[in-house]
C-alpha positions in Angstrom: 0.0 -0.1 0.1 2.7 2.4 0.9 4.8 1.5 -2.4 1.6 2.2 -4.4 1.4 5.6 -2.7 4.9 6.3 -3.1 4.6 5.6 -6.8 1.8 8.0 -7.3 3.6 10.6 -5.8 6.7 10.0 -7.8 4.5 10.1 -11.0 2.7 13.1 -9.7 6.2 14.9 -8.9 7.6 13.8 -12.6 4.5 15.0 -14.4 4.7 18.7 -12.5 8.3 18.8 -13.6 7.5 18.0 -17.1 4.9 20.6 -17.1 7.1 23.2 -15.7 9.6 22.3 -18.1 7.4 22.6 -21.1 6.1 25.9 -19.4 9.6 27.2 -19.2 10.4 26.1 -22.8 7.2 27.8 -23.9 8.0 31.2 -22.0 11.5 31.3 -23.6 10.3 30.5 -26.9 7.6 33.0 -26.7 10.3 35.6 -25.4 12.9 34.8 -28.1 9.9 35.6 -30.7 8.9 38.6 -28.9 12.5 39.9 -29.1 12.6 39.1 -32.8 9.6 40.7 -33.6 10.7 43.7 -31.5 13.8 43.8 -33.6 12.1 43.4 -36.8 9.5 46.3 -36.1 12.0 48.5 -34.3 12.0 51.4 -34.4 8.3 52.5 -35.3 8.8 56.2 -34.0 11.4 58.9 -33.4 14.1 58.2 -31.0 15.4 60.5 -28.4 19.1 61.2 -27.7 20.0 62.6 -24.3 23.1 64.7 -24.0 24.1 65.6 -20.7 25.4 69.1 -21.4 24.7 72.1 -22.9 24.6 72.9 -26.5 27.6 73.9 -28.5 30.3 72.0 -26.6 31.9 68.7 -28.1 29.7 66.3 -26.6 26.6 68.0 -28.1 28.0 68.7 -31.6 29.3 65.4 -32.2 25.7 63.8 -31.0 24.0 65.9 -33.4 26.2 65.1 -36.5 25.9 61.4 -35.5 22.2 61.6 -35.0 21.7 63.3 -38.3 23.9 60.6 -40.1 22.0 57.5 -38.1 18.6 58.9 -38.9 19.2 57.8 -42.7 19.7 54.2 -41.4 17.2 53.8 -38.9 14.5 55.8 -40.9 13.2 57.6 -38.2 14.0 60.9 -36.7 16.7 61.3 -33.7 15.8 64.0 -31.5 18.7 65.6 -29.5 17.8 67.0 -26.2 20.0 68.5 -24.0 19.4 67.7 -20.2 22.3 69.9 -18.3 22.8 70.0 -14.4 25.0 68.6 -11.9 28.3 68.3 -14.2 26.1 65.9 -16.2 24.3 63.9 -13.6 20.9 65.2 -14.6 21.0 63.7 -18.0 22.8 60.6 -17.3 20.2 59.8 -14.6 17.4 60.4 -17.0 19.1 58.2 -19.5 19.6 55.3 -17.0 16.2 55.4 -15.6 14.5 55.8 -19.0 12.1 52.9 -20.2 14.2 50.1 -22.0 12.6 50.2 -25.2 15.2 51.3 -27.2 13.6 54.8 -27.9 15.7 56.6 -25.3 19.6 56.6 -26.1 22.1 58.3 -23.9 25.2 60.0 -25.3 27.7 59.0 -22.6 30.8 61.2 -21.6 33.8 60.2 -19.9 32.1 61.8 -16.8 30.1 58.9 -16.4 32.9 57.1 -14.8 34.2 60.1 -12.9 31.0 61.7 -10.8 30.0 58.4 -8.9 33.6 58.7 -7.3 33.2 62.3 -6.6 29.8 61.3 -4.9 27.8 63.3 -7.1 26.1 60.5 -9.4 24.3 57.6 -7.4 24.7 55.3 -10.5 27.5 54.0 -12.2 28.1 52.8 -15.8 26.7 49.4 -14.9 23.2 51.1 -15.2 23.7 51.3 -18.8 23.9 48.9 -21.7 26.7 50.2 -24.0 26.0 50.0 -27.7 28.9 51.9 -29.4 32.2 54.4 -28.7 32.2 57.0 -31.2 35.3 59.2 -30.4 38.3 60.2 -28.3 39.7 63.9 -27.7 42.9 65.1 -25.4 42.8 68.2 -23.4 44.5 71.7 -24.7 45.2 74.6 -22.9 43.5 77.7 -24.5 43.6 81.6 -23.9 42.4 84.7 -25.7 44.3 85.9 -28.5 45.3 89.1 -26.7 46.5 87.1 -23.6 50.0 88.1 -22.4 51.3 84.6 -22.6 53.1 83.7 -25.8 53.5 79.9 -25.0 52.6 77.5 -22.3 56.0 78.0 -20.3 55.1 81.7 -19.6 51.6 80.7 -18.8 52.8 78.2 -16.1 55.3 80.5 -14.8 52.6 83.3 -14.2 50.3 80.8 -12.6 53.2 79.6 -10.4 54.0 83.1 -9.2 50.3 84.0 -9.0 48.6 81.0 -7.2 44.6 80.9 -7.7 44.6 84.2 -9.7 44.4 82.4 -13.2 40.8 81.6 -13.5 40.5 78.5 -15.3 37.1 77.5 -16.8 35.8 73.9 -17.0 32.8 72.1 -18.0 31.6 71.6 -14.5 33.1 70.4 -11.1 34.3 66.8 -11.6 34.3 67.0 -15.3 36.9 65.3 -17.6 38.3 68.8 -18.5 38.2 69.9 -14.6 40.1 66.7 -13.9 42.6 67.7 -16.7 43.3 71.0 -15.3 43.8 69.6 -11.7 46.0 66.9 -13.2 48.0 69.9 -14.6 48.3 71.5 -11.4 49.5 68.3 -9.6 52.1 67.8 -12.4 53.3 71.5 -12.5 53.0 72.6 -9.0 50.8 75.5 -10.2 47.4 76.5 -8.7 44.2 77.6 -10.6 40.9 79.0 -9.5 38.5 76.5 -11.0 35.5 78.0 -12.5 32.5 75.5 -13.3 30.0 76.0 -16.4 27.5 73.5 -17.7 29.4 72.0 -20.5 32.5 73.2 -22.5 30.6 75.2 -25.0 29.4 77.7 -22.0 33.2 77.8 -20.5 34.6 78.6 -24.1 32.1 81.5 -24.4 33.0 82.7 -20.8 36.7 82.8 -22.1 35.8 84.7 -25.1 34.0 87.2 -22.9 36.8 87.7 -20.4 35.0 85.9 -17.5 37.9 83.3 -17.3 41.5 83.4 -18.4 41.8 80.0 -19.8 40.2 76.6 -20.7 41.6 73.0 -20.7 39.0 71.7 -23.3 39.7 69.7 -26.3 41.2 71.1 -29.4 37.6 70.6 -31.2 35.9 72.7 -28.8 38.2 75.8 -29.5 39.0 75.2 -33.2 36.7 77.5 -34.8 37.7 80.4 -32.7 41.3 79.7 -33.0 41.0 79.4 -36.8 39.1 82.8 -36.5 42.0 84.3 -34.6 40.0 84.9 -31.4 41.4 82.5 -29.1 45.2 81.0 -29.0 45.8 77.3 -27.9 49.2 77.2 -25.9 49.7 73.5 -25.8 47.9 70.1 -26.5 48.0 67.7 -23.4 48.6 64.5 -25.4 51.5 62.2 -26.4 51.4 63.8 -30.0 49.9 67.0 -31.7 46.3 67.2 -32.5 45.4 66.8 -36.2 42.8 69.7 -35.4 45.5 72.1 -34.5 48.8 70.5 -36.0 50.8 73.8 -35.3 50.3 73.8 -31.6 53.0 71.8 -29.8 52.3 69.5 -26.9 52.9 70.2 -23.4 55.9 67.8 -23.2 57.4 69.4 -26.2 57.5 72.8 -24.7 58.3 71.9 -21.1 59.7 68.5 -21.0 57.1 67.4 -18.5 55.4 64.0 -19.2 52.1 63.8 -17.8 49.5 60.9 -17.4 47.1 62.7 -19.5 43.5 63.0 -18.7 41.4 63.0 -22.1 37.7 62.5 -23.1 35.7 59.8 -24.9 32.2 59.5 -26.0 29.8 56.9 -26.8 26.2 55.8 -26.7 24.2 53.6 -24.6 20.7 52.4 -23.7 19.2 51.5 -20.4 20.3 48.2 -18.8 17.1 46.5 -19.3 16.8 47.1 -22.9 16.4 43.9 -25.0 19.4 42.7 -26.7 17.7 42.4 -30.1 16.7 46.0 -29.9 20.4 47.3 -28.8 21.9 45.4 -31.5 19.7 47.3 -33.9 20.8 50.6 -32.5 24.5 49.4 -32.3 24.5 48.6 -35.9 22.7 51.9 -37.0 25.0 54.3 -35.1 28.3 52.5 -36.0 26.7 52.4 -39.7 26.3 56.2 -39.1 30.0 56.9 -38.0 30.9 55.6 -41.7 28.8 58.4 -43.1 31.0 60.5 -45.5 29.4 63.7 -44.4 29.7 62.8 -40.7 33.4 61.9 -41.1 34.0 65.1 -42.9 32.1 66.9 -40.1 34.3 65.4 -37.6 37.6 66.2 -39.6 36.7 69.8 -40.2 35.9 70.4 -36.4 38.8 68.5 -35.2 36.9 66.0 -33.5 38.7 62.4 -33.0 36.9 59.6 -34.5 37.4 56.3 -32.7 34.8 53.7 -32.9 34.2 50.6 -30.9 31.5 48.0 -30.7 29.4 47.7 -27.2 31.7 44.9 -25.7 34.9 47.0 -26.4 33.2 50.1 -25.0 32.2 48.1 -22.0 35.9 47.5 -21.8 36.7 51.0 -21.9 34.1 52.1 -19.4 35.5 49.7 -16.8 38.9 50.7 -17.3 38.2 54.3 -17.0 36.0 53.7 -13.9 39.1 52.0 -12.2 41.3 54.8 -13.0 39.2 57.5 -11.8 38.2 55.4 -8.7 41.9 55.7 -7.8 42.6 59.1 -8.9 40.0 61.3 -7.4 40.4 60.3 -3.7 44.2 60.6 -4.4 43.4 64.3 -5.5 41.2 64.8 -2.5 38.0 65.5 -4.7 35.6 62.9 -3.5 32.6 64.0 -1.5 31.7 60.7 -0.3 
């Protein structure tokens, strides 16, 4: 009697397991079909591209040029929106917390791997699913055309003799260009008065208007005004000269100082829970957009460095950058945690 009862229980248990296995298989197949259908139909409406800085800076101009090129591939408009505030944290938070349906993409700046270690952003790069890296740019020291310093040595000598007198504009406290200036301070022994703005564009405008004495932003963000004779770049903080400003020597060429340079990169990502199939559609489209002739000509003419990586390689870049700043920021005494 006990044996029969045990047998019935065993048969019942096996039956339940079979049903659960079939149910799981059905759910998996249904999910795969849904993802396939989603990728086939996507996109069916305009896509929003969040830029966490003000219009006019290198991040904004690059995003807009890429959006225009990628629209042709996706067959839908890509609407660029500037969400400023908190040195980039406002836009990054909005992008990370957006619905993971592929209709909100965020243009990530290097600050994503900086702000969390400053205690200014409650999320990390792990809240995003990277889809592509698009460019890389070094820092450069730029002043007004009528500035009294003819080269970077004169500029640094003045800064040493007048601590915290030179006003150095940046793209926001904790921004990549703020850290570039702080790194320069540490390596040369000077001390600037750091003036934050909501992006590189406003910082450059403040330089032209005389509110600050210099900016440490990329060559791309000052090239137009250098070409017009309104600004003058004293040095490029990189291992080699910039293609955007080939006549400007590097910091090491002029001073002999070798610095572990702080440079910027940019790329695209969607919220972490975005289906892989949709992320792949977006990645393919944006990478295809970087191959557009007009986009490449735009990048070259504006001095923007083109460096394209897929989502996996971009994720590696994010992690490496995050590791660097996790160590650097506490060493510089900038963490607010």
